[in-house]
N, CA, C and O atoms as a CHARMM CRD file, in Angstrom:
* protein
*
  360
    1    1 UNK  N     11.24100   2.89000 -38.72800 PROA 1      0.00000
    2    1 UNK  CA    10.96400   2.16200 -39.94200 PROA 1      0.00000
    3    1 UNK  C     10.50000   3.16800 -40.98800 PROA 1      0.00000
    4    1 UNK  O      9.56800   3.93800 -40.76000 PROA 1      0.00000
    5    2 UNK  N     11.15800   3.14700 -42.12100 PROA 2      0.00000
    6    2 UNK  CA    10.77400   4.09000 -43.17200 PROA 2      0.00000
    7    2 UNK  C     11.05300   3.44900 -44.52200 PROA 2      0.00000
    8    2 UNK  O     11.74500   2.43600 -44.62800 PROA 2      0.00000
    9    3 UNK  N     10.48600   4.07800 -45.55300 PROA 3      0.00000
   10    3 UNK  CA    10.70000   3.60700 -46.91800 PROA 3      0.00000
   11    3 UNK  C      9.87400   2.37200 -47.24200 PROA 3      0.00000
   12    3 UNK  O      9.17400   1.83300 -46.38500 PROA 3      0.00000
   13    4 UNK  N      9.96600   1.94100 -48.46900 PROA 4      0.00000
   14    4 UNK  CA     9.22500   0.77000 -48.93100 PROA 4      0.00000
   15    4 UNK  C      9.87100  -0.50200 -48.44300 PROA 4      0.00000
   16    4 UNK  O     11.09600  -0.61700 -48.41500 PROA 4      0.00000
   17    5 UNK  N      9.06300  -1.43800 -48.06700 PROA 5      0.00000
   18    5 UNK  CA     9.54200  -2.72400 -47.54000 PROA 5      0.00000
   19    5 UNK  C      8.46800  -3.78300 -47.85600 PROA 5      0.00000
   20    5 UNK  O      7.54200  -3.53900 -48.62900 PROA 5      0.00000
   21    6 UNK  N      8.61500  -4.92100 -47.25700 PROA 6      0.00000
   22    6 UNK  CA     7.57600  -5.96300 -47.28700 PROA 6      0.00000
   23    6 UNK  C      6.93500  -5.97700 -45.90900 PROA 6      0.00000
   24    6 UNK  O      7.59300  -6.21400 -44.89700 PROA 6      0.00000
   25    7 UNK  N      5.64600  -5.71800 -45.89900 PROA 7      0.00000
   26    7 UNK  CA     4.88900  -5.73800 -44.63900 PROA 7      0.00000
   27    7 UNK  C      4.02700  -6.99700 -44.63900 PROA 7      0.00000
   28    7 UNK  O      3.38600  -7.33300 -45.63400 PROA 7      0.00000
   29    8 UNK  N      4.02900  -7.68500 -43.49200 PROA 8      0.00000
   30    8 UNK  CA     3.23700  -8.89900 -43.32300 PROA 8      0.00000
   31    8 UNK  C      2.16800  -8.59900 -42.27000 PROA 8      0.00000
   32    8 UNK  O      2.47100  -8.17800 -41.15300 PROA 8      0.00000
   33    9 UNK  N      0.91300  -8.82800 -42.65600 PROA 9      0.00000
   34    9 UNK  CA    -0.18100  -8.68700 -41.74400 PROA 9      0.00000
   35    9 UNK  C     -0.60700 -10.07000 -41.28000 PROA 9      0.00000
   36    9 UNK  O     -0.76900 -10.98000 -42.09300 PROA 9      0.00000
   37   10 UNK  N     -0.78900 -10.22800 -39.98300 PROA 10     0.00000
   38   10 UNK  CA    -1.24400 -11.49300 -39.41500 PROA 10     0.00000
   39   10 UNK  C     -2.59400 -11.24800 -38.74700 PROA 10     0.00000
   40   10 UNK  O     -2.76700 -10.28300 -38.00300 PROA 10     0.00000
   41   11 UNK  N     -3.53700 -12.12600 -39.01900 PROA 11     0.00000
   42   11 UNK  CA    -4.89900 -12.06400 -38.48200 PROA 11     0.00000
   43   11 UNK  C     -5.17400 -13.43000 -37.87900 PROA 11     0.00000
   44   11 UNK  O     -5.05200 -14.44100 -38.57000 PROA 11     0.00000
   45   12 UNK  N     -5.54500 -13.48300 -36.59600 PROA 12     0.00000
   46   12 UNK  CA    -5.76700 -14.77900 -35.93900 PROA 12     0.00000
   47   12 UNK  C     -7.06100 -14.73600 -35.14400 PROA 12     0.00000
   48   12 UNK  O     -7.31500 -13.78200 -34.40800 PROA 12     0.00000
   49   13 UNK  N     -7.87500 -15.76500 -35.29200 PROA 13     0.00000
   50   13 UNK  CA    -9.13100 -15.84900 -34.56000 PROA 13     0.00000
   51   13 UNK  C     -9.33500 -17.27600 -34.06100 PROA 13     0.00000
   52   13 UNK  O     -8.80800 -18.23600 -34.62400 PROA 13     0.00000
   53   14 UNK  N    -10.09900 -17.38300 -33.01000 PROA 14     0.00000
   54   14 UNK  CA   -10.44300 -18.71100 -32.45100 PROA 14     0.00000
   55   14 UNK  C    -11.94700 -18.89900 -32.56400 PROA 14     0.00000
   56   14 UNK  O    -12.73200 -18.10000 -32.05300 PROA 14     0.00000
   57   15 UNK  N    -12.32700 -19.96100 -33.23700 PROA 15     0.00000
   58   15 UNK  CA   -13.73700 -20.24400 -33.45700 PROA 15     0.00000
   59   15 UNK  C    -14.39500 -20.85000 -32.22300 PROA 15     0.00000
   60   15 UNK  O    -13.73000 -21.42000 -31.35900 PROA 15     0.00000
   61   16 UNK  N    -15.67900 -20.71700 -32.16600 PROA 16     0.00000
   62   16 UNK  CA   -16.46400 -21.43800 -31.18200 PROA 16     0.00000
   63   16 UNK  C    -16.17100 -22.92100 -31.39700 PROA 16     0.00000
   64   16 UNK  O    -16.01900 -23.35800 -32.53800 PROA 16     0.00000
   65   17 UNK  N    -16.09000 -23.69800 -30.32000 PROA 17     0.00000
   66   17 UNK  CA   -15.72600 -25.11900 -30.41600 PROA 17     0.00000
   67   17 UNK  C    -16.53200 -25.82000 -31.49300 PROA 17     0.00000
   68   17 UNK  O    -17.75800 -25.72200 -31.55100 PROA 17     0.00000
   69   18 UNK  N    -15.79800 -26.53800 -32.35100 PROA 18     0.00000
   70   18 UNK  CA   -16.45100 -27.32000 -33.41900 PROA 18     0.00000
   71   18 UNK  C    -16.73400 -26.53700 -34.67900 PROA 18     0.00000
   72   18 UNK  O    -17.23300 -27.11300 -35.64500 PROA 18     0.00000
   73   19 UNK  N    -16.43600 -25.23400 -34.71600 PROA 19     0.00000
   74   19 UNK  CA   -16.73300 -24.42400 -35.89200 PROA 19     0.00000
   75   19 UNK  C    -15.48400 -23.92100 -36.58500 PROA 19     0.00000
   76   19 UNK  O    -15.53000 -22.94500 -37.33400 PROA 19     0.00000
   77   20 UNK  N    -14.34600 -24.60200 -36.33100 PROA 20     0.00000
   78   20 UNK  CA   -13.07000 -24.20100 -36.94100 PROA 20     0.00000
   79   20 UNK  C    -13.11400 -24.25200 -38.46700 PROA 20     0.00000
   80   20 UNK  O    -12.57700 -23.36700 -39.13200 PROA 20     0.00000
   81   21 UNK  N    -13.74400 -25.27300 -39.02000 PROA 21     0.00000
   82   21 UNK  CA   -13.84100 -25.39000 -40.46800 PROA 21     0.00000
   83   21 UNK  C    -14.67000 -24.25400 -41.05500 PROA 21     0.00000
   84   21 UNK  O    -14.34300 -23.73100 -42.12100 PROA 21     0.00000
   85   22 UNK  N    -15.72000 -23.87700 -40.38000 PROA 22     0.00000
   86   22 UNK  CA   -16.57600 -22.77200 -40.82200 PROA 22     0.00000
   87   22 UNK  C    -15.78000 -21.44400 -40.77300 PROA 22     0.00000
   88   22 UNK  O    -15.86900 -20.62700 -41.68900 PROA 22     0.00000
   89   23 UNK  N    -15.01900 -21.25100 -39.70900 PROA 23     0.00000
   90   23 UNK  CA   -14.20200 -20.03000 -39.60900 PROA 23     0.00000
   91   23 UNK  C    -13.13800 -20.01500 -40.69100 PROA 23     0.00000
   92   23 UNK  O    -12.87200 -18.96700 -41.28000 PROA 23     0.00000
   93   24 UNK  N    -12.51600 -21.17900 -40.96800 PROA 24     0.00000
   94   24 UNK  CA   -11.50100 -21.24600 -42.02200 PROA 24     0.00000
   95   24 UNK  C    -12.10100 -20.85000 -43.36200 PROA 24     0.00000
   96   24 UNK  O    -11.49200 -20.07500 -44.10000 PROA 24     0.00000
   97   25 UNK  N    -13.27400 -21.36100 -43.69200 PROA 25     0.00000
   98   25 UNK  CA   -13.92600 -21.02800 -44.96300 PROA 25     0.00000
   99   25 UNK  C    -14.33700 -19.55000 -44.99200 PROA 25     0.00000
  100   25 UNK  O    -14.23700 -18.91000 -46.03900 PROA 25     0.00000
  101   26 UNK  N    -14.78900 -19.00800 -43.88000 PROA 26     0.00000
  102   26 UNK  CA   -15.11800 -17.59700 -43.79100 PROA 26     0.00000
  103   26 UNK  C    -13.86800 -16.76100 -44.07300 PROA 26     0.00000
  104   26 UNK  O    -13.92000 -15.80800 -44.85100 PROA 26     0.00000
  105   27 UNK  N    -12.77300 -17.10700 -43.45600 PROA 27     0.00000
  106   27 UNK  CA   -11.51000 -16.36200 -43.64800 PROA 27     0.00000
  107   27 UNK  C    -11.01600 -16.50100 -45.08200 PROA 27     0.00000
  108   27 UNK  O    -10.52700 -15.52900 -45.65900 PROA 27     0.00000
  109   28 UNK  N    -11.13100 -17.67400 -45.66000 PROA 28     0.00000
  110   28 UNK  CA   -10.72000 -17.86700 -47.06500 PROA 28     0.00000
  111   28 UNK  C    -11.53700 -16.96400 -47.99000 PROA 28     0.00000
  112   28 UNK  O    -10.98200 -16.31900 -48.88000 PROA 28     0.00000
  113   29 UNK  N    -12.82900 -16.91800 -47.78300 PROA 29     0.00000
  114   29 UNK  CA   -13.70400 -16.07300 -48.62200 PROA 29     0.00000
  115   29 UNK  C    -13.38200 -14.58300 -48.43100 PROA 29     0.00000
  116   29 UNK  O    -13.29200 -13.83900 -49.40700 PROA 29     0.00000
  117   30 UNK  N    -13.21100 -14.15800 -47.19600 PROA 30     0.00000
  118   30 UNK  CA   -12.92500 -12.73600 -46.93800 PROA 30     0.00000
  119   30 UNK  C    -11.54500 -12.34600 -47.48500 PROA 30     0.00000
  120   30 UNK  O    -11.37200 -11.23100 -47.97700 PROA 30     0.00000
  121   31 UNK  N    -10.56900 -13.24700 -47.40500 PROA 31     0.00000
  122   31 UNK  CA    -9.22400 -12.91800 -47.92100 PROA 31     0.00000
  123   31 UNK  C     -9.21500 -12.81200 -49.44500 PROA 31     0.00000
  124   31 UNK  O     -8.37400 -12.12700 -50.02700 PROA 31     0.00000
  125   32 UNK  N    -10.16700 -13.50100 -50.08100 PROA 32     0.00000
  126   32 UNK  CA   -10.28700 -13.40500 -51.53500 PROA 32     0.00000
  127   32 UNK  C    -10.99700 -12.13100 -51.95700 PROA 32     0.00000
  128   32 UNK  O    -10.97200 -11.77000 -53.13400 PROA 32     0.00000
  129   33 UNK  N    -11.62400 -11.44900 -51.02000 PROA 33     0.00000
  130   33 UNK  CA   -12.38900 -10.21900 -51.32000 PROA 33     0.00000
  131   33 UNK  C    -11.64200  -8.94500 -50.92900 PROA 33     0.00000
  132   33 UNK  O    -12.22000  -7.85800 -50.95900 PROA 33     0.00000
  133   34 UNK  N    -10.36500  -9.06800 -50.56400 PROA 34     0.00000
  134   34 UNK  CA    -9.63000  -7.87200 -50.18000 PROA 34     0.00000
  135   34 UNK  C     -9.61600  -6.85100 -51.34100 PROA 34     0.00000
  136   34 UNK  O     -9.65200  -7.23500 -52.51000 PROA 34     0.00000
  137   35 UNK  N     -9.56600  -5.58000 -51.01000 PROA 35     0.00000
  138   35 UNK  CA    -9.66300  -4.55200 -52.04400 PROA 35     0.00000
  139   35 UNK  C     -8.45000  -4.52800 -52.97300 PROA 35     0.00000
  140   35 UNK  O     -8.53200  -3.97200 -54.06800 PROA 35     0.00000
  141   36 UNK  N     -7.32800  -5.11900 -52.56100 PROA 36     0.00000
  142   36 UNK  CA    -6.14200  -5.27100 -53.39300 PROA 36     0.00000
  143   36 UNK  C     -5.61900  -6.69000 -53.17700 PROA 36     0.00000
  144   36 UNK  O     -5.87300  -7.30900 -52.14400 PROA 36     0.00000
  145   37 UNK  N     -4.89000  -7.18800 -54.16400 PROA 37     0.00000
  146   37 UNK  CA    -4.33100  -8.53300 -54.08100 PROA 37     0.00000
  147   37 UNK  C     -2.96200  -8.45200 -53.39600 PROA 37     0.00000
  148   37 UNK  O     -2.09800  -7.71100 -53.86500 PROA 37     0.00000
  149   38 UNK  N     -2.73800  -9.18600 -52.30900 PROA 38     0.00000
  150   38 UNK  CA    -1.40900  -9.20000 -51.69300 PROA 38     0.00000
  151   38 UNK  C     -0.40300  -9.93100 -52.57000 PROA 38     0.00000
  152   38 UNK  O     -0.79100 -10.66800 -53.47600 PROA 38     0.00000
  153   39 UNK  N      0.86100  -9.73800 -52.31500 PROA 39     0.00000
  154   39 UNK  CA     1.91100 -10.47200 -53.06000 PROA 39     0.00000
  155   39 UNK  C      1.85000 -11.94700 -52.71000 PROA 39     0.00000
  156   39 UNK  O      2.19000 -12.79300 -53.53700 PROA 39     0.00000
  157   40 UNK  N      1.42400 -12.26600 -51.50400 PROA 40     0.00000
  158   40 UNK  CA     1.36600 -13.62900 -51.03600 PROA 40     0.00000
  159   40 UNK  C      0.28900 -13.69900 -49.94300 PROA 40     0.00000
  160   40 UNK  O      0.03300 -12.72000 -49.24300 PROA 40     0.00000
  161   41 UNK  N     -0.33400 -14.87600 -49.81400 PROA 41     0.00000
  162   41 UNK  CA    -1.36200 -15.06500 -48.80100 PROA 41     0.00000
  163   41 UNK  C     -1.27600 -16.49800 -48.31200 PROA 41     0.00000
  164   41 UNK  O     -1.09600 -17.41200 -49.11600 PROA 41     0.00000
  165   42 UNK  N     -1.40200 -16.71500 -47.00300 PROA 42     0.00000
  166   42 UNK  CA    -1.42900 -18.06900 -46.45400 PROA 42     0.00000
  167   42 UNK  C     -2.53700 -18.14900 -45.42300 PROA 42     0.00000
  168   42 UNK  O     -2.73200 -17.22500 -44.63400 PROA 42     0.00000
  169   43 UNK  N     -3.26000 -19.25500 -45.43300 PROA 43     0.00000
  170   43 UNK  CA    -4.25500 -19.57000 -44.41300 PROA 43     0.00000
  171   43 UNK  C     -3.76700 -20.80300 -43.67900 PROA 43     0.00000
  172   43 UNK  O     -3.36400 -21.79500 -44.28700 PROA 43     0.00000
  173   44 UNK  N     -3.81400 -20.71800 -42.34100 PROA 44     0.00000
  174   44 UNK  CA    -3.35500 -21.83900 -41.51700 PROA 44     0.00000
  175   44 UNK  C     -4.37300 -22.11400 -40.47000 PROA 44     0.00000
  176   44 UNK  O     -5.19800 -21.25900 -40.14700 PROA 44     0.00000
  177   45 UNK  N     -4.32400 -23.33300 -39.91900 PROA 45     0.00000
  178   45 UNK  CA    -5.21600 -23.67700 -38.80600 PROA 45     0.00000
  179   45 UNK  C     -4.39200 -24.35300 -37.71300 PROA 45     0.00000
  180   45 UNK  O     -3.30800 -24.87800 -37.96400 PROA 45     0.00000
  181   46 UNK  N     -4.93000 -24.32800 -36.49700 PROA 46     0.00000
  182   46 UNK  CA    -4.24000 -24.88900 -35.34100 PROA 46     0.00000
  183   46 UNK  C     -5.25600 -25.51000 -34.41500 PROA 46     0.00000
  184   46 UNK  O     -6.46000 -25.31900 -34.59000 PROA 46     0.00000
  185   47 UNK  N     -4.77500 -26.26700 -33.41100 PROA 47     0.00000
  186   47 UNK  CA    -5.70700 -26.82400 -32.42900 PROA 47     0.00000
  187   47 UNK  C     -6.56100 -25.72400 -31.80500 PROA 47     0.00000
  188   47 UNK  O     -6.24800 -24.53700 -31.89800 PROA 47     0.00000
  189   48 UNK  N     -7.62000 -26.14300 -31.18500 PROA 48     0.00000
  190   48 UNK  CA    -8.59300 -25.26700 -30.51400 PROA 48     0.00000
  191   48 UNK  C     -9.34200 -24.38900 -31.51500 PROA 48     0.00000
  192   48 UNK  O     -9.75400 -23.27800 -31.18400 PROA 48     0.00000
  193   49 UNK  N     -9.51700 -24.89400 -32.74600 PROA 49     0.00000
  194   49 UNK  CA   -10.28300 -24.22100 -33.78200 PROA 49     0.00000
  195   49 UNK  C     -9.77300 -22.81200 -34.07800 PROA 49     0.00000
  196   49 UNK  O    -10.55800 -21.88200 -34.26600 PROA 49     0.00000
  197   50 UNK  N     -8.42700 -22.66600 -34.11600 PROA 50     0.00000
  198   50 UNK  CA    -7.83500 -21.35600 -34.42500 PROA 50     0.00000
  199   50 UNK  C     -7.50700 -21.28800 -35.90600 PROA 50     0.00000
  200   50 UNK  O     -7.13500 -22.28400 -36.52500 PROA 50     0.00000
  201   51 UNK  N     -7.65400 -20.08900 -36.46100 PROA 51     0.00000
  202   51 UNK  CA    -7.36300 -19.81500 -37.87600 PROA 51     0.00000
  203   51 UNK  C     -6.43900 -18.62500 -37.96200 PROA 51     0.00000
  204   51 UNK  O     -6.65100 -17.62200 -37.28000 PROA 51     0.00000
  205   52 UNK  N     -5.40800 -18.72000 -38.79500 PROA 52     0.00000
  206   52 UNK  CA    -4.44300 -17.65300 -38.98700 PROA 52     0.00000
  207   52 UNK  C     -4.39000 -17.32200 -40.47300 PROA 52     0.00000
  208   52 UNK  O     -4.28000 -18.21800 -41.31100 PROA 52     0.00000
  209   53 UNK  N     -4.46900 -16.02400 -40.79900 PROA 53     0.00000
  210   53 UNK  CA    -4.31400 -15.56800 -42.15700 PROA 53     0.00000
  211   53 UNK  C     -3.13900 -14.59300 -42.20100 PROA 53     0.00000
  212   53 UNK  O     -3.10200 -13.62600 -41.44000 PROA 53     0.00000
  213   54 UNK  N     -2.18200 -14.84700 -43.09200 PROA 54     0.00000
  214   54 UNK  CA    -1.03900 -13.96200 -43.25700 PROA 54     0.00000
  215   54 UNK  C     -1.04300 -13.43200 -44.68300 PROA 54     0.00000
  216   54 UNK  O     -1.21600 -14.19200 -45.63600 PROA 54     0.00000
  217   55 UNK  N     -0.85400 -12.13200 -44.82400 PROA 55     0.00000
  218   55 UNK  CA    -0.74300 -11.53000 -46.15700 PROA 55     0.00000
  219   55 UNK  C      0.53500 -10.72200 -46.22700 PROA 55     0.00000
  220   55 UNK  O      0.90400 -10.04100 -45.27100 PROA 55     0.00000
  221   56 UNK  N      1.21200 -10.80100 -47.37100 PROA 56     0.00000
  222   56 UNK  CA     2.46900 -10.08500 -47.61800 PROA 56     0.00000
  223   56 UNK  C      2.20100  -8.96000 -48.60800 PROA 56     0.00000
  224   56 UNK  O      1.54200  -9.16800 -49.62700 PROA 56     0.00000
  225   57 UNK  N      2.70800  -7.77500 -48.31000 PROA 57     0.00000
  226   57 UNK  CA     2.47500  -6.57900 -49.14100 PROA 57     0.00000
  227   57 UNK  C      3.84100  -6.00800 -49.52700 PROA 57     0.00000
  228   57 UNK  O      4.52100  -5.41500 -48.68900 PROA 57     0.00000
  229   58 UNK  N      4.24300  -6.17900 -50.77300 PROA 58     0.00000
  230   58 UNK  CA     5.50100  -5.68300 -51.27000 PROA 58     0.00000
  231   58 UNK  C      5.44900  -4.17800 -51.52200 PROA 58     0.00000
  232   58 UNK  O      4.43700  -3.64500 -51.97800 PROA 58     0.00000
  233   59 UNK  N      6.55100  -3.50800 -51.21800 PROA 59     0.00000
  234   59 UNK  CA     6.64700  -2.08100 -51.50200 PROA 59     0.00000
  235   59 UNK  C      5.79700  -1.21100 -50.57900 PROA 59     0.00000
  236   59 UNK  O      5.51200  -0.05400 -50.88500 PROA 59     0.00000
  237   60 UNK  N      5.40300  -1.77500 -49.46600 PROA 60     0.00000
  238   60 UNK  CA     4.61000  -1.02300 -48.50200 PROA 60     0.00000
  239   60 UNK  C      5.49800  -0.49300 -47.38900 PROA 60     0.00000
  240   60 UNK  O      6.61000  -0.98200 -47.18700 PROA 60     0.00000
  241   61 UNK  N      5.01100   0.50000 -46.67300 PROA 61     0.00000
  242   61 UNK  CA     5.71100   0.94600 -45.47600 PROA 61     0.00000
  243   61 UNK  C      4.88400   0.52100 -44.27200 PROA 61     0.00000
  244   61 UNK  O      3.70000   0.21200 -44.40600 PROA 61     0.00000
  245   62 UNK  N      5.49600   0.50300 -43.11500 PROA 62     0.00000
  246   62 UNK  CA     4.85200   0.01000 -41.90100 PROA 62     0.00000
  247   62 UNK  C      3.54000   0.75400 -41.61400 PROA 62     0.00000
  248   62 UNK  O      2.58400   0.15200 -41.12600 PROA 62     0.00000
  249   63 UNK  N      3.49100   2.02300 -41.90500 PROA 63     0.00000
  250   63 UNK  CA     2.30800   2.84400 -41.58600 PROA 63     0.00000
  251   63 UNK  C      1.24100   2.84600 -42.68300 PROA 63     0.00000
  252   63 UNK  O      0.18400   3.45200 -42.50500 PROA 63     0.00000
  253   64 UNK  N      1.49800   2.17800 -43.81600 PROA 64     0.00000
  254   64 UNK  CA     0.50700   2.18300 -44.91900 PROA 64     0.00000
  255   64 UNK  C     -0.83400   1.60900 -44.47200 PROA 64     0.00000
  256   64 UNK  O     -0.90800   0.73400 -43.60900 PROA 64     0.00000
  257   65 UNK  N     -1.87400   2.12600 -45.08400 PROA 65     0.00000
  258   65 UNK  CA    -3.22900   1.61700 -44.88600 PROA 65     0.00000
  259   65 UNK  C     -3.37300   0.42200 -45.83300 PROA 65     0.00000
  260   65 UNK  O     -3.52300   0.59400 -47.04200 PROA 65     0.00000
  261   66 UNK  N     -3.32700  -0.79200 -45.27000 PROA 66     0.00000
  262   66 UNK  CA    -3.39700  -2.01700 -46.07800 PROA 66     0.00000
  263   66 UNK  C     -4.71700  -2.73700 -45.80600 PROA 66     0.00000
  264   66 UNK  O     -5.27000  -2.64200 -44.71100 PROA 66     0.00000
  265   67 UNK  N     -5.21300  -3.45500 -46.80900 PROA 67     0.00000
  266   67 UNK  CA    -6.48600  -4.18800 -46.62200 PROA 67     0.00000
  267   67 UNK  C     -6.31800  -5.30200 -45.58000 PROA 67     0.00000
  268   67 UNK  O     -5.37200  -6.08800 -45.61800 PROA 67     0.00000
  269   68 UNK  N     -7.25900  -5.33200 -44.66900 PROA 68     0.00000
  270   68 UNK  CA    -7.23000  -6.36700 -43.61600 PROA 68     0.00000
  271   68 UNK  C     -8.55900  -7.08500 -43.56800 PROA 68     0.00000
  272   68 UNK  O     -9.58000  -6.54700 -43.99400 PROA 68     0.00000
  273   69 UNK  N     -8.54800  -8.28500 -43.05400 PROA 69     0.00000
  274   69 UNK  CA    -9.79800  -9.03300 -42.85300 PROA 69     0.00000
  275   69 UNK  C    -10.61000  -8.37600 -41.75300 PROA 69     0.00000
  276   69 UNK  O    -10.05300  -7.85600 -40.78700 PROA 69     0.00000
  277   70 UNK  N    -11.91000  -8.40100 -41.89800 PROA 70     0.00000
  278   70 UNK  CA   -12.78500  -7.83300 -40.83700 PROA 70     0.00000
  279   70 UNK  C    -12.91600  -8.79900 -39.64800 PROA 70     0.00000
  280   70 UNK  O    -12.34400  -9.88900 -39.64300 PROA 70     0.00000
  281   71 UNK  N    -13.67100  -8.37200 -38.66800 PROA 71     0.00000
  282   71 UNK  CA   -14.04600  -9.25100 -37.54500 PROA 71     0.00000
  283   71 UNK  C    -15.14600 -10.18500 -38.04000 PROA 71     0.00000
  284   71 UNK  O    -16.07000  -9.73200 -38.71600 PROA 71     0.00000
  285   72 UNK  N    -15.07300 -11.44100 -37.73000 PROA 72     0.00000
  286   72 UNK  CA   -16.20200 -12.33500 -38.03400 PROA 72     0.00000
  287   72 UNK  C    -17.37400 -12.01100 -37.12800 PROA 72     0.00000
  288   72 UNK  O    -17.21900 -11.28300 -36.14700 PROA 72     0.00000
  289   73 UNK  N    -18.53000 -12.53400 -37.44200 PROA 73     0.00000
  290   73 UNK  CA   -19.69000 -12.38100 -36.58000 PROA 73     0.00000
  291   73 UNK  C    -19.32800 -12.93200 -35.19100 PROA 73     0.00000
  292   73 UNK  O    -18.66200 -13.96200 -35.08700 PROA 73     0.00000
  293   74 UNK  N    -19.75700 -12.26400 -34.15500 PROA 74     0.00000
  294   74 UNK  CA   -19.40300 -12.61800 -32.77500 PROA 74     0.00000
  295   74 UNK  C    -19.87600 -14.02200 -32.38200 PROA 74     0.00000
  296   74 UNK  O    -19.33900 -14.61600 -31.44800 PROA 74     0.00000
  297   75 UNK  N    -20.87500 -14.55200 -33.08700 PROA 75     0.00000
  298   75 UNK  CA   -21.35500 -15.90000 -32.77900 PROA 75     0.00000
  299   75 UNK  C    -20.42200 -16.98500 -33.32100 PROA 75     0.00000
  300   75 UNK  O    -20.57000 -18.15600 -32.97000 PROA 75     0.00000
  301   76 UNK  N    -19.47200 -16.61200 -34.16500 PROA 76     0.00000
  302   76 UNK  CA   -18.53800 -17.59200 -34.75000 PROA 76     0.00000
  303   76 UNK  C    -17.22900 -17.67300 -33.97900 PROA 76     0.00000
  304   76 UNK  O    -16.52000 -18.67200 -34.09400 PROA 76     0.00000
  305   77 UNK  N    -16.88900 -16.66100 -33.20300 PROA 77     0.00000
  306   77 UNK  CA   -15.58300 -16.62600 -32.52700 PROA 77     0.00000
  307   77 UNK  C    -15.74300 -16.54800 -30.98800 PROA 77     0.00000
  308   77 UNK  O    -16.78100 -16.13700 -30.47000 PROA 77     0.00000
  309   78 UNK  N    -14.68900 -16.95300 -30.29900 PROA 78     0.00000
  310   78 UNK  CA   -14.71900 -16.96900 -28.82800 PROA 78     0.00000
  311   78 UNK  C    -14.15400 -15.69900 -28.20400 PROA 78     0.00000
  312   78 UNK  O    -14.35200 -15.45400 -27.01400 PROA 78     0.00000
  313   79 UNK  N    -13.45400 -14.89100 -28.99500 PROA 79     0.00000
  314   79 UNK  CA   -12.81800 -13.66600 -28.50000 PROA 79     0.00000
  315   79 UNK  C    -12.55100 -12.75900 -29.67200 PROA 79     0.00000
  316   79 UNK  O    -12.63400 -13.20000 -30.81800 PROA 79     0.00000
  317   80 UNK  N    -12.22800 -11.48500 -29.41900 PROA 80     0.00000
  318   80 UNK  CA   -11.88700 -10.60700 -30.54200 PROA 80     0.00000
  319   80 UNK  C    -10.68900 -11.14300 -31.31700 PROA 80     0.00000
  320   80 UNK  O     -9.84700 -11.85800 -30.77400 PROA 80     0.00000
  321   81 UNK  N    -10.63100 -10.78600 -32.58800 PROA 81     0.00000
  322   81 UNK  CA    -9.51100 -11.16600 -33.47700 PROA 81     0.00000
  323   81 UNK  C     -8.23000 -10.53000 -32.97400 PROA 81     0.00000
  324   81 UNK  O     -8.23600  -9.38700 -32.51500 PROA 81     0.00000
  325   82 UNK  N     -7.14400 -11.25800 -33.05800 PROA 82     0.00000
  326   82 UNK  CA    -5.80700 -10.70500 -32.79100 PROA 82     0.00000
  327   82 UNK  C     -5.18100 -10.32100 -34.12200 PROA 82     0.00000
  328   82 UNK  O     -5.27800 -11.05700 -35.10400 PROA 82     0.00000
  329   83 UNK  N     -4.53100  -9.14900 -34.14300 PROA 83     0.00000
  330   83 UNK  CA    -3.89900  -8.67100 -35.37700 PROA 83     0.00000
  331   83 UNK  C     -2.47100  -8.21800 -35.05000 PROA 83     0.00000
  332   83 UNK  O     -2.21300  -7.60700 -34.01300 PROA 83     0.00000
  333   84 UNK  N     -1.55200  -8.53900 -35.97300 PROA 84     0.00000
  334   84 UNK  CA    -0.17400  -8.09700 -35.82900 PROA 84     0.00000
  335   84 UNK  C      0.31800  -7.59900 -37.18200 PROA 84     0.00000
  336   84 UNK  O     -0.17300  -8.02500 -38.22700 PROA 84     0.00000
  337   85 UNK  N      1.28100  -6.70600 -37.15200 PROA 85     0.00000
  338   85 UNK  CA     1.87300  -6.16400 -38.35800 PROA 85     0.00000
  339   85 UNK  C      3.38500  -6.26800 -38.19700 PROA 85     0.00000
  340   85 UNK  O      3.93400  -5.84900 -37.17800 PROA 85     0.00000
  341   86 UNK  N      4.06100  -6.82800 -39.20400 PROA 86     0.00000
  342   86 UNK  CA     5.49700  -7.00700 -39.16000 PROA 86     0.00000
  343   86 UNK  C      6.13600  -6.45300 -40.41000 PROA 86     0.00000
  344   86 UNK  O      5.50000  -6.39800 -41.46200 PROA 86     0.00000
  345   87 UNK  N      7.39500  -6.03800 -40.30800 PROA 87     0.00000
  346   87 UNK  CA     8.16200  -5.64800 -41.44900 PROA 87     0.00000
  347   87 UNK  C      9.23300  -6.72200 -41.66200 PROA 87     0.00000
  348   87 UNK  O      9.97100  -7.06200 -40.73800 PROA 87     0.00000
  349   88 UNK  N      9.31000  -7.24900 -42.88400 PROA 88     0.00000
  350   88 UNK  CA    10.30900  -8.24200 -43.21200 PROA 88     0.00000
  351   88 UNK  C     11.69200  -7.63300 -43.15500 PROA 88     0.00000
  352   88 UNK  O     11.88700  -6.48200 -43.54700 PROA 88     0.00000
  353   89 UNK  N     12.66400  -8.41000 -42.66300 PROA 89     0.00000
  354   89 UNK  CA    14.04100  -7.97500 -42.60400 PROA 89     0.00000
  355   89 UNK  C     14.90200  -8.94100 -43.38700 PROA 89     0.00000
  356   89 UNK  O     14.65200 -10.14600 -43.38700 PROA 89     0.00000
  357   90 UNK  N     15.92600  -8.41000 -44.06000 PROA 90     0.00000
  358   90 UNK  CA    16.77700  -9.22500 -44.91700 PROA 90     0.00000
  359   90 UNK  C     17.89500  -9.91100 -44.16500 PROA 90     0.00000
  360   90 UNK  O     18.69100 -10.63300 -44.76600 PROA 90     0.00000
C-alpha cells in the first residue's frame, strides 16, 4: 500500500453493563477533540453496550500517524479497546 488514499480508522469498545450510553457520550466528546478534523466521522452502537467510532481520512497513507481516540477509563469498559485500520478501495 502506497501513496495517498482514504484511510478509515475503526475504534470499538464494550461498556460495563448498563453504561453503554455513558460510553457513547464519552466517545462522542473524545471524537470531537481530535487534533485534526476527519473528512467523515460516524458513531454507532450495538447490543451488549458496544460503541463503534469510524473516522475517514482523505489523502492519507496507510502508515500515516492519524489522530485516534484514547482508551476510556478502565472502570467504563469490560476489555481493552479494539482498533482497526483500513484503506478504501475503488
